[in-house]
ROVOTI-331698 format. One line per field, with one value per residue (C-alpha): residue number from 1; y, z, x. Coordinates in nm, 3 decimals, always signed. Layout:
// ROVOTI-331698
numar c(NUM, ...)
py c(Y, ...)
pz c(Z, ...)
px c(X, ...)
END
This chain:
// ROVOTI-331698
numar c(1, 2, 3, 4, 5, 6, 7, 8, 9, 10, 11, 12, 13, 14, 15, 16, 17, 18, 19, 20, 21, 22, 23, 24, 25, 26, 27, 28, 29, 30, 31, 32, 33, 34, 35, 36, 37, 38, 39, 40, 41, 42, 43, 44, 45, 46, 47, 48, 49, 50, 51, 52, 53, 54, 55, 56, 57, 58, 59, 60, 61, 62, 63, 64, 65, 66, 67, 68, 69, 70, 71, 72, 73, 74, 75, 76, 77, 78, 79, 80, 81, 82, 83, 84, 85, 86, 87, 88, 89, 90, 91, 92, 93, 94, 95, 96, 97, 98, 99, 100, 101, 102, 103, 104, 105, 106, 107, 108, 109, 110, 111, 112, 113, 114, 115, 116, 117, 118, 119, 120, 121, 122, 123, 124, 125, 126, 127, 128, 129, 130, 131, 132, 133, 134, 135, 136, 137, 138, 139, 140, 141, 142, 143, 144, 145, 146, 147, 148, 149, 150, 151, 152, 153, 154, 155, 156, 157, 158, 159, 160, 161, 162, 163, 164, 165, 166, 167, 168, 169, 170, 171, 172, 173, 174, 175, 176, 177, 178, 179, 180, 181, 182, 183, 184, 185, 186, 187, 188, 189, 190, 191, 192, 193, 194, 195, 196, 197, 198, 199, 200, 201, 202, 203, 204, 205, 206, 207, 208, 209, 210, 211, 212, 213, 214, 215, 216, 217, 218, 219, 220, 221, 222, 223, 224, 225, 226, 227, 228, 229, 230, 231, 232, 233, 234, 235, 236, 237, 238, 239, 240, 241, 242, 243, 244, 245, 246, 247, 248, 249, 250, 251, 252, 253, 254, 255, 256, 257, 258, 259, 260, 261, 262, 263, 264, 265, 266, 267, 268, 269, 270, 271, 272, 273, 274, 275, 276, 277, 278, 279, 280, 281, 282, 283, 284, 285, 286, 287, 288, 289, 290, 291, 292, 293, 294, 295, 296, 297, 298, 299, 300, 301, 302, 303, 304, 305, 306, 307, 308, 309, 310, 311, 312, 313, 314, 315, 316, 317, 318, 319, 320, 321, 322, 323, 324, 325, 326, 327, 328, 329, 330, 331, 332, 333, 334, 335, 336, 337, 338, 339, 340, 341, 342, 343, 344, 345, 346, 347, 348, 349, 350, 351, 352, 353, 354, 355, 356, 357, 358, 359, 360, 361, 362, 363, 364, 365, 366, 367, 368, 369, 370, 371, 372, 373, 374, 375, 376, 377, 378, 379, 380, 381, 382, 383, 384, 385, 386, 387, 388, 389, 390, 391, 392, 393, 394, 395, 396, 397, 398, 399)
py c(-7.275, -7.205, -7.389, -7.330, -7.235, -7.360, -7.076, -7.035, -7.030, -6.685, -6.841, -7.034, -6.937, -6.775, -6.979, -6.813, -6.698, -7.006, -7.234, -7.015, -7.173, -6.981, -6.940, -6.939, -6.680, -6.927, -7.261, -7.202, -7.429, -7.431, -7.158, -7.411, -7.617, -7.990, -8.147, -8.280, -8.638, -8.606, -8.446, -8.731, -8.989, -8.813, -8.795, -9.162, -9.258, -9.067, -9.243, -9.585, -9.507, -9.422, -9.728, -9.967, -9.835, -9.867, -10.217, -10.333, -10.193, -10.361, -10.696, -10.652, -10.576, -10.869, -11.102, -11.014, -10.825, -10.513, -10.534, -10.281, -10.150, -10.097, -9.895, -9.693, -9.607, -9.512, -9.303, -9.111, -9.057, -8.930, -8.684, -8.569, -8.581, -8.661, -8.442, -8.137, -8.152, -8.185, -7.886, -7.669, -7.722, -7.679, -7.361, -7.198, -7.274, -7.153, -6.822, -6.774, -6.811, -6.583, -6.868, -6.763, -6.416, -6.285, -6.257, -6.637, -6.667, -6.520, -6.664, -7.032, -7.047, -6.851, -7.095, -7.384, -7.227, -7.159, -7.516, -7.652, -7.433, -7.567, -7.922, -7.883, -7.710, -8.003, -8.254, -8.071, -8.053, -8.421, -8.519, -8.328, -8.471, -8.829, -8.788, -8.817, -8.698, -8.381, -8.501, -8.866, -9.060, -9.097, -8.719, -8.662, -8.912, -8.744, -8.405, -8.502, -8.733, -8.452, -8.134, -8.125, -8.183, -8.410, -8.224, -8.494, -8.790, -8.859, -8.511, -8.529, -8.869, -8.727, -8.427, -8.664, -8.888, -8.594, -8.404, -8.606, -8.878, -8.626, -8.427, -8.132, -7.804, -7.774, -8.027, -7.782, -7.506, -7.762, -7.882, -7.521, -7.433, -7.743, -7.639, -7.296, -7.458, -7.676, -7.369, -7.340, -7.693, -7.872, -7.660, -7.690, -8.067, -8.117, -7.876, -7.842, -8.151, -8.367, -8.267, -8.342, -8.670, -8.800, -8.709, -8.882, -9.207, -9.244, -9.524, -9.552, -9.853, -9.723, -10.053, -9.946, -10.213, -10.095, -9.730, -9.491, -9.241, -8.986, -8.658, -8.351, -7.997, -7.907, -8.200, -8.102, -7.742, -7.857, -8.091, -7.809, -7.516, -7.666, -7.970, -8.048, -7.977, -7.636, -7.544, -7.657, -7.458, -7.147, -7.199, -7.240, -6.909, -6.741, -6.905, -6.811, -6.455, -6.330, -6.225, -6.323, -6.665, -6.720, -6.622, -6.858, -7.165, -7.148, -7.119, -7.252, -7.009, -7.035, -7.122, -7.350, -7.508, -7.852, -7.822, -7.742, -8.034, -8.269, -8.156, -8.215, -8.569, -8.650, -8.500, -8.728, -9.019, -8.861, -8.983, -9.345, -9.357, -9.214, -9.492, -9.761, -9.595, -9.556, -9.912, -10.059, -9.853, -9.960, -10.324, -10.332, -10.137, -10.428, -10.691, -10.540, -10.439, -10.584, -10.380, -10.554, -10.388, -10.335, -10.177, -9.870, -9.829, -9.838, -9.586, -9.355, -9.379, -9.282, -8.978, -8.873, -8.920, -8.714, -8.438, -8.428, -8.489, -8.307, -8.036, -7.910, -7.867, -7.648, -7.428, -7.421, -7.303, -7.021, -6.919, -6.921, -6.701, -6.464, -6.448, -6.376, -6.085, -5.942, -5.964, -6.212, -6.479, -6.410, -6.605, -6.679, -6.873, -7.206, -7.401, -7.244, -7.337, -7.694, -7.736, -7.577, -7.788, -8.112, -8.108, -7.994, -8.159, -8.468, -8.655, -8.902, -8.842, -8.835, -9.179, -9.004, -9.004, -9.359, -9.260, -8.955, -9.171, -9.411, -9.121, -9.011, -9.359, -9.448, -9.784, -9.911, -9.586, -9.613, -9.961, -9.838, -9.539, -9.765, -9.987, -9.686, -9.524, -9.847, -9.876, -9.511, -9.542, -9.844, -9.676, -9.343, -9.468, -9.370, -9.034, -8.961, -9.033, -8.810, -8.535, -8.530, -8.487, -8.207, -8.039, -8.038, -7.886, -7.628, -7.517, -7.479, -7.682, -7.797, -8.133)
pz c(+11.252, +11.104, +10.829, +10.643, +10.277, +10.007, +9.819, +9.469, +9.168, +9.012, +8.667, +8.730, +8.483, +8.626, +8.560, +8.478, +8.768, +8.771, +8.800, +9.035, +9.342, +9.644, +10.002, +10.257, +10.524, +10.807, +10.646, +10.315, +10.026, +9.899, +9.644, +9.413, +9.245, +9.240, +8.903, +8.691, +8.744, +9.122, +9.132, +8.923, +9.151, +9.461, +9.318, +9.220, +9.564, +9.731, +9.513, +9.587, +9.959, +9.950, +9.736, +9.958, +10.271, +10.113, +9.987, +10.334, +10.481, +10.204, +10.280, +10.650, +10.563, +10.323, +10.575, +10.849, +11.064, +11.013, +11.042, +10.878, +11.227, +11.294, +10.977, +11.042, +11.392, +11.265, +10.990, +11.246, +11.461, +11.160, +11.058, +11.405, +11.607, +11.430, +11.120, +11.310, +11.552, +11.261, +11.078, +11.390, +11.484, +11.132, +11.058, +11.399, +11.392, +11.036, +11.105, +11.435, +11.262, +10.974, +10.725, +10.543, +10.406, +10.490, +10.123, +10.089, +10.340, +10.061, +9.757, +9.858, +9.936, +9.616, +9.415, +9.566, +9.434, +9.092, +9.072, +9.134, +8.853, +8.623, +8.723, +8.617, +8.294, +8.223, +8.292, +8.055, +7.785, +7.814, +7.810, +7.487, +7.328, +7.411, +7.317, +7.660, +7.708, +7.918, +8.143, +8.147, +8.443, +8.296, +8.260, +8.614, +8.744, +8.542, +8.681, +9.045, +8.987, +8.805, +8.940, +9.298, +9.348, +9.609, +9.918, +10.164, +10.251, +9.969, +9.941, +10.308, +10.247, +9.960, +10.167, +10.438, +10.189, +10.018, +10.323, +10.643, +10.540, +10.458, +10.779, +10.556, +10.722, +10.448, +10.610, +10.843, +10.580, +10.336, +10.590, +10.676, +10.311, +10.274, +10.582, +10.433, +10.103, +10.297, +10.429, +10.094, +9.961, +10.256, +10.275, +9.899, +9.914, +10.183, +10.038, +9.659, +9.614, +9.832, +9.636, +9.300, +9.432, +9.557, +9.226, +9.027, +9.228, +9.318, +9.530, +9.456, +9.682, +10.028, +10.211, +10.503, +10.437, +10.435, +10.467, +10.750, +10.822, +10.548, +10.637, +10.661, +10.557, +10.906, +10.912, +10.574, +10.686, +10.995, +10.784, +10.542, +10.770, +11.116, +11.028, +11.257, +10.987, +10.908, +11.276, +11.349, +11.056, +11.169, +11.525, +11.394, +11.210, +11.533, +11.747, +11.507, +11.446, +11.786, +11.986, +12.340, +12.225, +12.024, +12.318, +12.549, +12.323, +12.083, +12.156, +12.398, +12.671, +12.619, +12.952, +12.780, +12.534, +12.681, +12.532, +12.190, +12.223, +12.312, +12.008, +11.792, +11.928, +11.860, +11.512, +11.442, +11.426, +11.136, +10.846, +10.961, +11.021, +10.674, +10.514, +10.692, +10.610, +10.242, +10.205, +10.384, +10.177, +9.846, +9.955, +10.045, +9.732, +9.522, +9.729, +9.840, +9.665, +9.384, +9.114, +8.897, +8.729, +8.369, +8.051, +8.127, +8.455, +8.264, +8.004, +8.277, +8.457, +8.134, +8.098, +8.456, +8.412, +8.091, +8.259, +8.585, +8.455, +8.119, +8.099, +8.458, +8.478, +8.166, +8.319, +8.655, +8.500, +8.328, +8.657, +8.841, +8.577, +8.607, +8.985, +8.930, +8.697, +8.952, +9.218, +9.429, +9.388, +9.405, +9.364, +9.738, +9.712, +9.578, +9.857, +9.774, +9.409, +9.501, +9.714, +9.448, +9.166, +9.363, +9.505, +9.181, +8.912, +9.042, +9.247, +9.164, +9.287, +9.666, +9.817, +10.080, +9.823, +9.926, +10.292, +10.195, +9.998, +10.289, +10.524, +10.281, +10.300, +9.940, +9.998, +9.642, +9.499, +9.735, +9.603, +9.245, +9.331, +9.519, +9.217, +8.989, +9.226, +9.267, +8.888, +8.863, +9.137, +8.969, +8.628, +8.762, +8.906, +8.605, +8.554, +8.924, +8.904, +8.599, +8.738, +9.077, +8.913, +8.699, +9.005, +9.188, +8.888, +8.815, +9.177, +9.213, +9.533, +9.598, +9.776)
px c(+0.108, +0.455, +0.634, +0.955, +0.955, +1.188, +1.354, +1.217, +1.446, +1.480, +1.470, +1.150, +0.872, +0.563, +0.244, -0.089, -0.312, -0.538, -0.239, -0.045, +0.100, -0.014, +0.089, -0.188, -0.125, -0.109, -0.034, +0.130, +0.202, +0.555, +0.608, +0.768, +0.499, +0.530, +0.606, +0.321, +0.436, +0.451, +0.106, -0.035, +0.125, -0.005, -0.356, -0.347, -0.214, -0.498, -0.754, -0.603, -0.605, -0.975, -1.054, -0.859, -1.026, -1.369, -1.287, -1.182, -1.503, -1.705, -1.542, -1.617, -1.979, -2.009, -1.845, -2.091, -1.842, -2.052, -2.428, -2.663, -2.740, -2.369, -2.327, -2.642, -2.525, -2.180, -2.337, -2.544, -2.236, -2.042, -2.313, -2.420, -2.095, -1.768, -1.798, -1.934, -1.639, -1.396, -1.546, -1.568, -1.204, -1.068, -1.263, -1.208, -0.836, -0.788, -0.965, -0.783, -0.448, -0.542, -0.550, -0.868, -0.945, -1.291, -1.386, -1.358, -1.642, -1.856, -1.678, -1.689, -2.064, -2.131, -1.921, -2.116, -2.436, -2.283, -2.152, -2.500, -2.633, -2.360, -2.452, -2.813, -2.707, -2.473, -2.752, -2.987, -2.718, -2.627, -2.994, -3.050, -2.735, -2.839, -3.204, -3.364, -3.720, -3.709, -3.992, -3.891, -3.758, -3.409, -3.373, -3.500, -3.245, -2.971, -3.070, -3.019, -2.720, -2.539, -2.696, -2.571, -2.200, -2.052, -1.933, -2.036, -1.814, -1.569, -1.411, -1.312, -1.153, -0.950, -0.843, -0.723, -0.542, -0.371, -0.251, -0.256, -0.012, +0.260, +0.197, +0.116, +0.017, -0.247, -0.481, -0.654, -0.698, -0.840, -1.096, -1.181, -1.246, -1.464, -1.662, -1.736, -1.838, -2.084, -2.267, -2.446, -2.422, -2.582, -2.902, -2.954, -2.901, -3.165, -3.424, -3.427, -3.212, -3.434, -3.746, -3.581, -3.439, -3.774, -3.937, -3.661, -3.674, -4.044, -4.182, -4.551, -4.601, -4.511, -4.548, -4.332, -4.072, -3.716, -3.802, -3.862, -4.133, -4.185, -4.021, -4.242, -4.167, -4.049, -3.809, -3.667, -3.622, -3.434, -3.223, -3.143, -3.066, -3.017, -2.810, -2.514, -2.249, -2.399, -2.437, -2.080, -1.943, -2.130, -2.004, -1.650, -1.685, -1.790, -1.522, -1.245, -1.369, -1.487, -1.183, -1.299, -1.418, -1.101, -0.882, -1.069, -1.060, -0.767, -0.398, -0.140, -0.248, -0.626, -0.796, -1.050, -0.810, -0.887, -1.237, -1.094, -0.852, -1.138, -1.335, -1.027, -0.992, -1.358, -1.334, -1.041, -1.286, -1.478, -1.268, -1.220, -1.595, -1.658, -1.452, -1.654, -1.987, -1.896, -1.771, -2.071, -2.315, -2.164, -2.146, -2.515, -2.606, -2.482, -2.665, -2.994, -3.311, -3.515, -3.342, -3.084, -2.790, -2.896, -2.763, -2.973, -2.781, -2.453, -2.573, -2.700, -2.367, -2.190, -2.418, -2.345, -1.969, -1.970, -2.169, -1.974, -1.622, -1.633, -1.900, -1.896, -1.514, -1.517, -1.787, -1.609, -1.283, -1.468, -1.629, -1.296, -1.136, -1.428, -1.381, -1.011, -1.085, -1.327, -1.058, -1.256, -0.989, -0.617, -0.296, -0.308, -0.636, -0.513, -0.683, -1.020, -0.966, -0.888, -1.203, -1.425, -1.283, -1.261, -1.615, -1.773, -1.563, -1.384, -1.643, -1.923, -2.277, -2.330, -2.392, -2.606, -2.889, -2.975, -3.017, -3.224, -3.467, -3.502, -3.573, -3.845, -4.000, -3.911, -3.745, -3.785, -3.658, -3.361, -3.284, -3.291, -3.070, -2.826, -2.771, -2.726, -2.477, -2.280, -2.242, -2.141, -1.877, -1.718, -1.712, -1.586, -1.256, -1.044, -1.221, -1.174, -0.801, -0.756, -0.977, -0.806, -0.465, -0.608, -0.761, -0.429, -0.253, -0.524, -0.545, -0.169, -0.141, +0.216, +0.216)
END
């Protein structure tokens, strides 16, 4: 993948390392950083694009054009087929073209783990500041809503909105970095995260209505370590790193390039499907369940927003500077910075929590979580816009 570069001005001031504009080896950002105003506009445009898509899907769901079964089927296709193809192609292609240093294959999963630690520290701190009982239900809810960042659906929508519309060569490297980040995030979500989630939103009256069969330990282990996104990311690592496989699949002269092209086409359905799934989920969250939106939901959303959009970003910046001093991050790693900061510092809680509770058979807990997440998403629009602009500046991405 080759792009032209704009010549940099010799008089241009050099920004500090964390804000440095980098050039990825295979798909580089321009060495001249975009102005603060243009970055803010681009971030706001990306947010509006995601919101408008979700709103259209919500209207289709509310108007009966989408049934719950339609959304469930599309959600399964996204998780089991579309997203794995997208991650496989992006990661294999980026590695094949030299777009990701090997050290980032260690740094990104490690940062995912560190971000989760910061999330739980932020939840504990906010709980103490607001007087929550450490063993109470509100603190348990705050722990899971803040503790595990959002690397599921919404970050991929933002990546698409930021880079696809402008035909940017940064789209594939961004997806590849997100795929590597998922290698740690997804197993933690479905193991430790699932246990904390089910404890925070209990359903003591399992009447079988609205929920599915309770998942056993074996099911959780498969969900954590053998999930389609994790398997696809691992396969993409192998395909992009092993020379014979790479030569067979990737490149204009690859004999099996038609397979890679087919996977790319299927993966192209991931992001449109994600928009519909997200919009349908939020629409039903406001309509279904016995839980009503209360003042306690609003206060909890404010706690989560303070934790995720104020405390965690401060910790994340400190961690990134530490990685820079250790030489694990360089000026060429702006895309890795963006993924780390965006998934951990600029996103609301994962909407997939509702589906996880239903899989665990906790239908009433799922209804309560759905209402809480819907309130949080509505209240987090302005923090998301501000945080996304900050992420783009701090990472040094030129768009």
